[in-house]
N, C-alpha and C positions, 0 to 999 in steps of 0.2 A: 469163353463164350464164342460160338461160331457166328458168322454174319447172320443177322436176323432175316428170317424168311418172309415174315409178314410185317411189312412196314405200317400196317394199319393197327397193329397190336404189339408195340415195342415195349420191352421191359427197360425203361430208361435207367433205372438204378444199376442194373447189370451192364447195360450198354456203357454207362459212364465209368463204372468201376473197371471195366476191361479196356477203357480208353479206345473204344472201337471207332472205326471210320467206315462209313458206307457212302457210296455215291452211285448215281445212275442218271438215266434219261427216261422220263415218263412222257408219253404222248400228251400234248396239251388238251386233247379232247377228254382225257380221263379226269381232268379237273373241271367238273361240271359247272360249278358256280362261276369260275373264271371264264369258261367257254361261253356262258350266257352273255357276258359283257362284250364278246368279240363280234366282229362284223363278218358275215359270210362264212366260208369254210374256215376251219381252225387247224391249219397245218402246223407242223413243227412239234418240238419237244421242249420240256422243261429240263434243263441240266441242273442237277442239285448234288450237294454233298452235306453230310452231317458228321460231326466229330464229337464224341462223348469225352467227358473228363470228370474227374473227382477232385475238386479243388476246395480250399477253405472259403467259407462265406464271410460276411462282415464280422461275425462273432468268433471266427476261427474254427468252427466246426466244418467237417467235410460235407460238401453239398454236390449234388449231381448237376453238371453243366452240359449244355449242348450248343455247339457252334454250328450255325446253319448258313449255307450259301446256296443261292438258286439264281438262275438267269434264263430268260426266254424273250421272245419277241411276239407280241400279240397284235392282231389286226383290230383296231378300234375305229370309230367313226369320227372324222375331223369335225369339230363343232362349228367350224367356219364355212367349209365348202361341202360338208356332208359326204365326202368320199372317204374310202378306207385309208387309214394311216397306220403304218407299222410303228409300234411303240416298244422300245427295249425296257425290260424290267430287270432289276438287279437287287438282290437281297444279300446282306451280310449282317447277321444278327446273332448275339449271344443270349442264351436263356439260362437262368438258374432255377432249379426246381426246389420248391419249398413244400413242407408237409401238408399244409392246408390253406384254405382260402383266407382265413383270418390272418395268417402269417404273411401271405401275399399282400393283403391290403395294408397291413402295418408297416411293411418294409418297402412298399412300392415307391413312395416319394423319395426315399433316401438312396435307392439303388440306381445305378447307371444301366444295368442290364434289365431285360424283361424277365418277369417272374411268372412261372407256371406252377400249378399244383401237381405234385408227384402222384401219378396214378399207376395202378398195376398194369394197365394196358393203354399205351399212348399211341395216338394216330399221327405218325410223322408226316405222312402225305397231306393230311388235313391241315397241319401246321404250315407246311410249305404253301398250300393254296391260300390259307388265311393271310400269310405275309405278302404273297403276290397280289392279292386283292387290295390290301392296304397300300400297296405301292403304285396302284393305278393312278394316273393323273386325273385331277378333277375335270379338266377341260382339255381333252386331247386335240392337238392341231398339228398340221404340217408346218414345217419351218417357214415355207413361203407364205402361208396364211398368217403366221405370226407377224411378219414384217409389213403386211398390208395395213394401211391406216384404218383404224376402227372409227366409224363416224361418231361424233359427239352428239349429245342429246339435242343441241341447238341445230346441228346439221340435219338430224333426223326430223325435227319439227319443221324445218324449212322445206325439206323434201316432201313431207306429208301434206303441208299446207298448199303446196303447188299442185299436188295430185288430187286433193279433195277440196271441194268448195266449202267455205265456212258455212256451217249449218244456220247461223243467225242471219247471214246474208241471204240465204235461200228463203228463210222465213220472212225477212223484210221485203223481198221481191214479191212474195205471195200476198202480203198485206197491201202493197201498193197496187196490185192488179185488181183487188176487190173494190177499191174506191174509185 
């Protein structure tokens, strides 16, 4: 099998059987869902590689495997200072392909690798994007913003009480003025 020409329609079984290896760099903007999470311009590329293999599964039968690696740097918004922060993303993941969804559900808890259903036409670039999305941090922050002391709820309450008058004190003053 020659190198696949369409990475959006990969024959995984043939790819694994031939133990093929493909790699490349794809502009970050081509991963539309990932680009939506980015701040401002989305420069740079995603460097990725995929290696196919035909190895035994847990029962000893040959199964199609895919080893995926990808790395990039994405500009996200720091949740502390709200300025852009570059975040490095790195993926190294093994996938084993199973014949159907029922098999994937049955074997998922016992397997260390991720399981995917074997399809006639598999979108490798969509898998790369999915994995990058799952590796995004929940709360992106600059290293300097992480070291700043986060105010506790008692400190926040004290700051707020100094800034705003107590509403009951305001009501009490109104009541006193009427009499």
